[in-house]
C-alpha positions as CSV (number, residue, x, y, z in Angstrom):
1,M,0.0,0.0,0.0
2,N,1.2,3.5,-0.8
3,K,2.8,5.3,2.3
4,T,0.7,8.4,1.7
5,I,-2.6,6.4,1.7
6,E,-1.5,4.6,4.9
7,K,-0.8,7.9,6.6
8,I,-4.2,9.4,5.5
9,L,-6.0,6.2,6.6
10,G,-4.2,6.3,10.0
11,W,-5.2,9.9,10.6
12,M,-8.8,9.1,9.7
13,L,-8.8,6.3,12.2
14,L,-7.1,8.4,14.9
15,T,-9.2,11.6,14.6
16,P,-12.5,10.3,16.2
17,P,-10.7,9.0,19.4
18,L,-8.9,12.2,19.8
19,I,-12.1,14.2,19.5
20,S,-13.8,11.9,22.0
21,V,-11.0,12.5,24.5
22,F,-11.4,16.3,24.1
23,M,-15.2,16.0,24.6
24,F,-14.7,13.8,27.7
25,L,-12.3,16.5,29.1
26,A,-14.8,19.2,28.3
27,Q,-17.5,17.3,30.2
28,L,-15.2,17.1,33.3
29,I,-14.3,20.8,33.2
30,S,-17.7,22.2,32.1
31,K,-20.1,23.7,34.6
32,D,-22.9,23.8,32.0
33,K,-25.5,21.2,33.1
34,M,-26.9,20.7,29.6
35,L,-23.5,19.9,28.1
36,R,-22.7,17.5,31.0
37,K,-26.0,15.7,30.6
38,F,-25.6,15.4,26.8
39,L,-22.0,14.0,27.0
40,Y,-23.0,11.7,29.9
41,T,-25.7,10.1,27.9
42,I,-23.3,9.2,25.1
43,W,-21.1,7.1,27.5
44,T,-23.8,5.6,29.7
45,G,-27.4,4.7,29.7
46,E,-30.2,3.7,32.0
47,H,-32.3,0.6,32.0
48,G,-35.5,1.3,33.8
49,D,-35.2,1.5,37.6
50,T,-32.9,-1.5,37.8
51,G,-29.6,0.0,36.7
52,G,-27.6,1.1,33.8
53,Y,-25.1,0.0,31.2
54,T,-21.8,1.2,29.8
55,S,-21.4,2.0,26.1
56,A,-18.9,-0.1,24.0
57,L,-17.9,3.2,22.3
58,P,-14.6,3.6,24.3
59,L,-13.5,0.1,23.3
60,Y,-14.2,0.8,19.6
61,F,-12.4,4.1,19.8
62,G,-9.4,2.4,21.5
63,L,-9.2,-0.1,18.7
64,M,-9.5,2.6,16.1
65,A,-6.7,4.6,17.8
66,I,-4.4,1.5,17.9
67,A,-5.0,0.8,14.2
68,G,-4.4,4.4,13.2
69,A,-1.2,4.6,15.2
70,Y,0.2,1.5,13.6
71,L,-0.7,2.8,10.1
72,I,1.0,6.1,10.8
73,K,4.0,4.5,12.4
74,D,4.5,2.1,9.5
75,S,4.2,4.8,6.9
76,N,7.1,6.8,8.5
77,K,9.6,4.0,7.8
């Protein structure tokens, strides 16, 4: 595969996890209740009165970041 294409693909895979980290940090720092509630619902959810669940989104973002980092690393050789 062409090195330029690998680098572009790597950055495409790395961008969503980086944005999610910035949004998570914004949630921690923000004093705006609407922003906190909106970002909180992305990561967790409720199931009636019995409890909640955790999203699998962090796992997918982690795998995307690893794949993107490998593509960028290999394209620099």
